[in-house]
N, C-alpha and C positions, 0 to 999 in steps of 0.2 A: 144617552147613556144610562144604565137601569143599576141602580144600587139594591143591593140586598141588605135589609136591616135585620139582624138576627137578635131575639131577645130570649134569654134563658131565666126563666121563674120556677120557684117552688114556695107554694103557700106564701104568697108576697101581693095580696090582691090590691092592696092600697099603692104599693111599689109599682104594680103593673100600670095600674090605672095613671100613676103619673106620666110613665113611658110613653102610653098609648097616646095621651093626650098630645106630648111633645110629637110624637110621630105624626098624628093627624094636621098638626100645625104646620108641618112643612109645605113651603110655597111650590116646591120643586117636587112633582109629582110622579115621576119615572123612576118608582122605587117599588118592591116587594117587601113584606114585612113576615118574616119566618118567626114562628114563636116555639119554642121547646120549652115545656111543662114536665117538671119532674114527678109528676102524679100528684097533683095539689088537692087539697080536701077542704080548703077553706072560700070557696067560691070563686076562685080564679078562672077555671076552668069555663063556668057559666059566663065570665065577662070575655074570654077568648071567643068563646062562640056567638056573644051578640056584637065583638068588633067587627065592622063591615071595612076596616082597612088591615084586617089580617089576612095575607094571601095563601098562606099554609100554616098548619100548626100539627104537633104530635104531644101526647101526653102519655108518659111511660116513665119507670124507673131508670136513672142512668147512676153511673159510677161516681158522679162528680161534675163540678161546673162545665170541666175541659171535655170531658165525654160528650154533654151536651151541646156545646159550642160545635164540636165535631159534627153532630146531627145535623144541626142548622147548616153546616158548609155544604152537607151532602145532599140538603135539600132547597139549597139555593141556585139561581139561574141567572144573577147577577153580574154585572162587569166588574163590580167592587162590591165587598163586603165590609159593613162595620157591624160589631157586637156592641147593643146597647142594651145591655140587662135590665130586669126589674129594678126600678127604683132611679136607673141613670135617665138622663134626658139630653135632648140637644139644648145648645145654650141660646139658641133663637130659632126664629123661623125660617130662617135663609141659610143655614148650615149647608145643606144638600147644595143649593145653589152654587156657595162659594166652593165647595169641595170640585163639583162638575166644571165651572170655570176654569179652576187651578189645573187640573187634568186635561182639559180640551187644550190646553195650549201648551202642554208638554207631551212629547212623545215615548210610549212604550214605559209608563211609569208603573212600578211594582208597587209601591208603599207610600202611601200620604201619611205624615205625622204633623197632628196639628197641636193646639193648646187646650187645657182642659181647666174650668174652675174647680178646686178643689173647695166643698161646702166642708164647714165643720159644723158640728152640734152648735145650736142657737143662731145659725144664721151666716157666721164670718165665713167669708171667701177669699181664698189666695188663688191667683192664677199661676198656674205651671206651663210655662212655653214649652215647646218641644226643642229636643237636643239633635245635633248633628250624630247620625248613628255610628260614623266612624269614631267620633271622639268619645261617644258616651255607651257605647254597647257592652264594654269592658266592665262596666258597673252596673248598668240595670237596662231597661226599656227607654227609647228614647221619649215615648208619649205615654199617655194612659190609653188603655186599649179601646177606650170610649171614642177617643179622638185617634184613632189608627183606622186607616182604610187598605185592605189588602187587595189586590188584584185578582180576579177568580182564578186565571190562569197559574197563578204562582200557588195559593194557597190550597187550590183543590188535590194538589200532590204534599201537601207539607203540612199537616193537620198536627193541632197540640197533641201533646203526649199527656195523657191522662195520671201517669205516675206522678206528674208533679201535681199537687193539689191546691198549691197557691203560687209557684211561677211557672205556670204554663204558658203564658204569654211571653214571658221573659225567653223560656226556652223555644218558642216558635220564631222570635224575631232573632233570636241569636242563631239559630238555623238556617233560616233565610239570609243573614248577613254572610255567613259562611260559602253563600251560593253565589254572591256578587250581585245582589238586587240594586236597583235605580230607586231610589228614595227621594223624594220631594216633600217640601215643609211648608207649611200654612201656621205663621205666628199668631193666631187668633184664637179666641175661644170656642171650640167647636163641641164640647159638651160639658155638664155638669155631672161631678162625680162627689157622692157623699163619702167623707172620710169616716172610718171606725169599723172596716169589715174584717173579716178572717185574717188578711194579712197582718194587721196589728195587735190582734188578739195571740195569735200563736208566733211569734217571733223568732222562736227557735226554727221551727219548720222553714220560717221565710229564708232565715241566714244560710241553712242547709243546703237547701234546694237552688237557691242562687251560686252558692260555691260549687255544686256539682256541674252546673252549667257552665260556669267558668272554666272548670277544669275539664269536662268532658265533651262539651260542645265546640267554645270558644278554645281550648286549649291553651289559657293563659297561664303564664310564669306564676310560680307562689308568690311572689312579692307583689303582684298587680291583685290576686285574691284577697290578701292581708288587708291591703291598703282598701279595697272593696268593702271588705267586711269591716273594717273601722267607720269609714265614710258611711255606709249602711246603718249601722249602730247609732251614731250620732243624729243620721236624717229620722231614724224612726222613733227613737228617744223623743226628739223635737217635735214630730207630730203628735205621737203618743200625749206629750204636755199640752199641747195646743188644744186637741181634742177634750181632754179631761177639763181643762182650764174653762174651756168653753161650756162644757156641761155645767161646770160648777157656776159661773156667773148666770149662765141661763136660770138655773135653779134657784139662787139668790133673788135674782130679778124677780121671778114668778112669787117668790115667798113674802117679798116686799111689797108686793100690789096689793 
């Protein structure tokens, strides 16, 4: 089985280096690494050129992260795709081995949802296990996109909608759910994700895009959308508080040294 690892990057040389080291450490070597750069000017492109594990890459302007991820889909040739963007990393060197083993003993798998380690500023880690898509899709994605593996046969005809700047991953999984995809689950950490990105810095857009997906794609009743809004508000506030508390504790710890 061939995996396509797709990495999107823009002016994040240190983040790309972290992702590159994680990719190189995988013991399962039947993969290709597709890098989509948005036109970096900080030395990232030189690093991409020098990386012998990069299978194909492109550097050009895009209209956002999901537009760039669609470009990665177009360039990929693997049986399954995973999106590991700059700064993201596999949880350990055996991740692709585990996913390959799980898919190999199941027939006609469309999506694999795995667990992810959410890394807060200062190093605190919280494990997020995958949720069952039938019970959770009304509220959000069953797993972080770094721990989600899509079969090429379904994703090549169902791309991200770049109109959604934050919830493009939710849109794609919701759309696929409505087609009756077969999903399997691996309740183990497959990826490390650093908390504190655009989703939490622009909560209004996060809530509004989620609402539109629930209304227009999933066609959920108003009651479900309201409950999800309340639940998402509580979860987001909790994450923001944990993140900012971690930053403060880390700062105080450094000043006391």
